[in-house]
KOLVEX-297380 format. One record per residue: x negated, y negated, z of N, C-alpha, C in turn. Coordinates in steps of 0.2 Angstrom, whole numbers, plus 5000, padded with zeros to 4 digits. Atoms other than C-alpha are relative to their C-alpha. Example, Ala and Ser with C-alpha at 12.3 -4.5 7.8 and 13.67 -1.06 7.14 Angstrom:
499650065000493850225039499649945000;500450064999493250055036500449955003;
//
This chain:
499649945003524147425103499550044996;500449955004523247575096500350024993;499749995007523547585077499750054996;500249965005523347705064500349994993;499750005007523547685045499950074997;500049935003523947845036500349984993;499850025006524047835017499850064995;500249965006524047935000499949954995;500250055006523247854985499850054994;500249965005523147944968499549964995;500450045004522347794958499649965003;500450054997521547694971500349935002;499750074998522747544972500350005008;499850004994523547604988499550005005;500650004996521847644996499749935001;500350074999521247464992500449965005;499650044995522747395001500050025007;500149974994522547515015499449975004;500650034998520747455017500049935002;499950074998521247275017500449995007;499650004993522547305031499650025006;500449974995521347415041499549945002;500550054998520047275040500349945004;499650064997521347135045500250025007;499849984993521947245060499550035004;500649974996520247315065500350075003;499749944997521047485067499750064996;500249945004520747665061500550024994;499549985006521447745045499850074998;500149935002521647915038500350014993;499749985007521847955019500150075000;499849935001522848105016499950034993;500149975006522448225002500550054998;499649955002523648324992499650064997;500449955003522948494987500250024993;499849995007523948494970499649954996;500350045005523048424955500549954997;499550055002523848254951499749954995;500350055005522748184937500350024993;499750005007523148154919500749984999;499350035001524748094911500550065001;499449944999525748264910500050025007;500049984993525248324927500049955005;500150064995524748164936500649965000;499450055000526248054930500650045000;499449975001527648164924500250055005;499949954995527548314935500049975007;500050034994527148204950500649965002;499450034999528548094947500650045001;499449955000529748244945500050035007;500049974993529148314962500249955005;499850064996529448144970500850005000;499250015001531248134963500350065003;499749944997531548314969499950015007;500250004993530948274986499650065002;500449944999529648414985499549985006;500550004995528448444999499450034997;500649985003526648484996499550035005;500549974995525148565005499449945000;500550054999523948435012499450035003;500649984997522148455016500049985008;499950004993521848465035500049925002;499950074997522348305045499550005005;500550014995520948235056500249975006;499850044994521848115067500750025002;499449984997523248155079500549945001;499650065000524648025076500449995007;499750004993525348065094499649955004;500450044996523847965101500049934998;500050065003524347805092500749975002;499450034998525647675097500449984994;499650025006526047625079499650044994;500249965006525847735063500249954994;499850045006525747625047499950054994;500049955006526147735032500049974993;500150035007525647695014500150054995;499949965006526247764998500049964994;499850035006526247724980500750034998;499349985002528047734972499950044994;499949965006528347874960500750014999;499349995002530047864951500449975006;499650034995530647744965500150045006;500149964994530147864979499350015003;500649984997528847914991499750064997;500349945002527548034986500150065004;499949944996527648214991499550015006;500550004995526048195001500249965006;499750044994526848055012500650045003;499449964998528448155013499850065004;500249944996527548305019499749985007;500350034994526548205032500549985005;499550024995528048125039500450065003;499749944998528948295039499750045006;500449974996527548375048499949975007;500250044994527248235061500549965003;499550054998528848135064500150005007;499950004993529048195082499449975004;500650034996527348115086500049934999;500050075002527747945079500449965006;499750044995528047815093500449944996;499750065005528347665080499750014994;500349995007528047655062500149934996;500050055005527747525048499950034994;500149975006527747555030499749954995;500250045006526847485014500050044994;500149965006526847534996499749964995;500250035007526147494979500450034995;499649985005527147504964499949964993;500050035007527247464945500549954999;499450055001528947384946500450005006;499550004995530347434958500050075004;499949944996530747564971499849995007;500350014993529947494987500650005005;499550004995531547454996500450065001;499649945000532447614992499550055004;500549964997530847704997499949995008;500050024993530747615014500650035003;499449974997532547665017499950085001;500149934999532047845014499550025005;500549984995530547845024500249995007;499750014993531447765039500550065002;499549954998532847895038499650075001;500449944999531548035037499650005006;500450014994530447965051500549995006;499550014995532147935061499849945005;500250064997531447765065500049944995;500050065004531647585059499349975000;500750025000529947515053500049935004;500150064997529247365063499949954995;500150055006528747285046499950054994;500149965006528647335028499649954995;500450045005527547275014500050044993;499949975007527947304995499549954996;500450045004526547254983500050034993;500049985007526647264964499350004997;500650005003525247304952499849924997;500150075002525547124945499849965005;500350044994525247044962499350025001;500749994999523647134963499649974995;500450045006523047074946499949935001;500050084999523546894951499649985006;500350024994522746904968500549985005;499550034995524446854976500250055005;499849954995524547014987499749985007;500350024994523346935000500449975005;499550044995524646815007500550055003;499649954998525846965008499750045005;500349954995524647075017499949965007;500150044994524246925029500650005004;499350014997526146905033500150075004;499949944997526247095036499650015006;500550004994524747095048500349965006;499850044994525446955058500650025003;499449974997527147035060499850065004;500249944996526247195066499749985007;500450024994525147095079500549975004;
//
């Protein structure tokens, strides 16, 4: 199966998880980039959370990989105010007709993963083959590795 991991990461947590999954599955990945500045507390945290809550779209830097060429797209997002980021929402909106199958993963400070996965499935118009929800606490403790292994096994 030809796999592609597509993710957005503001702080690096989601990117780190994407890289672990990529290495385990030996597949390609693409990090997507939001053209809006999302650093700092006011802009990065509050305004970005507001944009996610309002289900705003954004402008992405040019995408390099065509999702239509892959059997499975694994989408990764941090959770902002119990929602997917505008970058992932935009990527899905722009490419959903090209997805054959999907799987989802998220990183979060606390809650919101399950609600986000439901929203992503609805937006993709597909049920995910698997989902993976990882908290900052699990990353600090190192307990996220077992969850990643289970996710990878489900996908294989």
